[in-house]
C-alpha positions as CSV (number, residue, x, y, z in Angstrom):
1,K,58.4,109.5,118.0
2,M,60.2,107.6,115.5
3,D,61.9,109.4,112.3
4,D,60.1,107.8,109.9
5,D,62.7,108.0,107.0
6,D,64.5,104.9,109.0
7,D,62.1,102.1,107.6
8,I,63.4,103.4,104.2
9,P,66.2,100.9,102.9
10,Q,68.7,102.9,101.4
11,L,70.5,102.4,98.7
12,S,74.4,102.3,98.9
13,S,76.4,104.8,97.0
14,H,77.8,102.1,94.7
15,T,74.7,100.8,94.3
16,L,73.2,103.8,93.0
17,A,76.2,104.8,90.4
18,A,75.9,101.3,89.4
19,L,72.2,101.8,88.6
20,Q,72.6,105.4,87.1
21,E,75.7,103.7,85.2
22,F,73.0,101.1,83.5
23,Y,70.2,103.8,82.8
24,L,72.6,105.9,80.9
25,E,73.8,103.1,79.5
26,Q,70.3,102.0,78.5
27,Q,69.5,105.7,77.5
28,Q,72.8,105.9,75.0
29,R,71.7,102.2,73.8
30,E,67.8,103.5,73.0
31,G,69.4,106.7,71.2
32,M,71.6,104.3,69.1
33,K,68.7,102.4,68.2
34,T,67.1,105.4,66.7
35,S,69.7,107.0,64.8
36,Q,71.6,104.3,63.7
37,G,68.5,102.7,61.7
38,F,69.6,99.6,64.0
39,N,70.3,96.3,63.3
40,Q,66.9,93.9,64.0
41,Y,69.4,91.4,64.8
42,S,71.6,93.2,67.0
43,I,72.1,92.1,70.5
44,G,70.4,95.5,71.8
45,S,67.4,94.8,70.1
46,I,66.1,92.7,73.2
47,E,67.5,93.8,76.7
48,E,68.9,91.0,79.1
49,D,66.1,90.0,81.5
50,W,67.7,89.2,84.6
51,Q,64.8,87.3,86.2
52,L,65.2,85.1,83.4
53,S,68.3,84.7,84.1
54,Q,69.6,86.0,80.6
55,F,73.1,87.2,80.3
56,W,74.7,88.3,76.8
57,Y,78.1,87.1,75.6
58,S,80.4,89.7,74.8
59,D,80.4,90.7,70.9
60,E,83.4,88.8,70.5
61,T,82.3,85.4,72.5
62,A,79.1,85.4,70.5
63,S,81.1,85.9,67.3
64,C,83.8,82.6,67.9
65,L,80.9,80.5,68.7
66,A,78.9,81.8,66.2
67,K,82.0,80.9,63.7
68,D,82.8,77.8,65.3
69,A,78.8,76.6,64.9
70,V,79.2,77.4,61.1
71,Q,82.5,75.4,61.0
72,A,81.0,72.4,62.4
73,A,78.0,72.6,60.6
74,G,79.7,72.7,57.7
75,K,77.9,73.7,54.0
76,G,74.0,73.7,54.0
77,G,73.9,72.9,57.8
78,R,71.4,73.3,60.4
79,I,72.4,74.9,63.6
80,A,69.9,75.2,66.7
81,C,70.3,77.5,69.4
82,I,69.2,76.7,72.8
83,S,68.6,79.3,75.2
84,A,71.8,81.0,73.2
85,P,69.8,84.1,71.6
86,S,73.4,86.1,71.3
87,V,74.7,83.5,69.2
88,Y,71.9,83.1,67.0
89,Q,71.8,87.2,66.5
90,K,75.7,86.6,65.3
91,L,74.3,83.9,63.3
92,K,71.9,85.8,61.5
93,E,74.3,88.5,61.1
94,Q,76.0,86.5,58.6
95,D,72.4,86.4,56.6
96,G,72.7,84.6,53.3
97,E,76.0,82.6,54.5
98,D,74.8,78.8,53.5
99,F,73.4,77.3,57.0
100,S,70.0,77.4,58.7
101,V,69.3,78.2,62.3
102,C,66.5,78.2,64.8
103,I,66.7,79.5,68.4
104,L,64.6,77.7,71.0
105,E,63.9,80.0,73.7
106,Y,61.7,80.5,76.9
107,D,61.8,84.5,76.6
108,R,58.8,84.9,73.8
109,R,60.0,88.4,72.9
110,F,62.4,86.6,70.5
111,S,59.1,85.6,68.7
112,V,60.2,88.8,66.7
113,Y,62.2,86.4,64.7
114,G,59.2,84.3,63.1
115,E,59.2,80.8,62.2
116,E,63.0,80.6,63.4
117,F,61.8,81.1,67.1
118,I,60.4,78.1,68.8
119,F,58.9,78.3,72.6
120,Y,61.1,76.1,75.0
121,D,60.6,75.1,78.1
122,Y,63.5,73.3,79.8
123,N,61.1,71.5,82.4
124,H,59.1,70.1,79.3
125,P,62.6,68.9,76.8
126,L,60.6,66.8,74.9
127,D,57.8,69.2,74.2
128,L,58.9,70.3,70.4
129,P,56.7,71.4,67.6
130,E,56.4,68.5,65.4
131,N,58.7,69.7,62.3
132,L,61.2,69.6,64.7
133,L,62.6,66.3,63.5
134,P,64.9,64.0,65.5
135,H,68.6,64.5,64.8
136,S,67.9,67.0,62.5
137,F,70.6,69.7,63.4
138,D,74.2,69.7,62.8
139,I,75.3,70.9,65.7
140,V,73.4,72.0,68.8
141,I,74.6,75.2,70.4
142,A,73.2,74.9,74.5
143,D,73.5,77.8,77.2
144,P,71.0,76.4,80.0
145,P,69.5,79.3,82.1
146,Y,70.5,77.7,85.3
147,L,73.6,76.2,87.1
148,S,71.6,73.1,88.3
149,E,72.1,69.2,87.3
150,E,68.4,69.1,86.7
151,C,68.6,72.0,84.2
152,L,71.5,70.7,82.7
153,Q,70.3,67.0,82.5
154,K,66.3,67.9,80.9
155,T,68.5,70.7,78.5
156,A,70.4,67.7,77.5
157,E,67.2,65.5,76.5
158,T,66.7,68.1,74.1
159,I,70.2,68.6,73.0
160,K,70.6,64.4,72.3
161,Y,66.7,64.5,70.4
162,L,67.7,67.1,68.4
163,T,71.5,66.8,67.5
164,K,73.1,64.4,64.5
165,G,76.0,64.5,67.1
166,K,77.6,67.7,67.6
167,I,77.2,69.6,70.3
168,L,78.3,72.8,71.9
169,L,77.7,73.5,75.3
170,C,78.1,76.9,77.4
171,T,77.7,76.6,81.2
172,G,79.2,77.2,84.2
173,A,82.9,75.5,85.0
174,V,81.5,74.0,87.9
175,M,79.2,71.7,85.7
176,E,81.9,69.7,84.4
177,E,81.3,66.7,85.3
178,Q,77.6,66.7,84.7
179,A,78.5,67.8,81.2
180,A,80.4,65.1,80.6
181,K,77.5,62.5,82.3
182,Y,74.9,63.6,80.2
183,L,76.4,64.5,77.1
184,G,79.7,63.5,76.7
185,V,81.2,66.7,76.1
186,K,84.9,68.0,77.1
187,M,85.9,71.8,78.1
188,C,87.6,73.7,75.9
189,K,90.4,76.0,76.3
190,F,88.6,79.2,75.1
191,I,87.0,81.4,77.8
192,P,83.6,82.6,77.0
193,K,82.8,86.0,78.0
194,H,80.0,87.8,79.0
195,S,78.7,91.5,78.4
196,R,78.5,92.0,82.1
197,N,80.9,90.2,84.6
198,L,79.1,87.0,86.1
199,A,80.1,85.2,89.3
200,N,80.3,82.0,88.3
201,E,83.3,80.7,86.2
202,F,82.0,80.2,82.7
203,R,83.2,77.9,80.1
204,C,82.5,76.0,76.9
205,Y,81.9,72.4,76.3
206,V,82.2,70.1,73.0
207,N,82.3,66.9,72.0
208,Y,83.8,67.1,68.4
209,A,87.5,69.1,66.8
210,S,86.7,72.7,67.6
211,G,88.3,75.6,67.1
212,L,87.8,76.6,70.7
213,D,90.4,74.2,71.8
């Protein structure tokens, strides 16, 4: 008789260690939340959901992108974040500053942000609430969830509808040609980093004079 254990897939020790580390980190974060009184906008409040192809930026990257967006938007500016929650959260930390921001996101967990949250599915790029007027944002920051031409092309429709002109796009280096084609944006020198390493090289693209270059 065969050994029953043969059918059970074994996790490699490497995977197991990575998993344990991940759970440990999660437990520590949970612990931190309760002990620190915990900032509701901090990225730890909502964990990455890889099934939704979510990858948060490192703290430093999110801060750089937020800072650039605020400068680009100008005094009293309006900023839209499409599928870029970690930048949105950095912008919210600068509360009381002279700009407003909203987040367009597929993940309904972000509805905790109330009125600023707009449910967004890139498959329906112009299916937006009536109060989101065309060309009503000084800058749109977008990080399409998938590295595919279709996803970029559809997200681009939303970006062009919302922006008065300025665009900050974050996507893979492989999308350089499509980014130029659909949005007229050029790659910056700034290299965005994620809190976990991604397999694909990631870059930022803009169509305005940016501090990221």
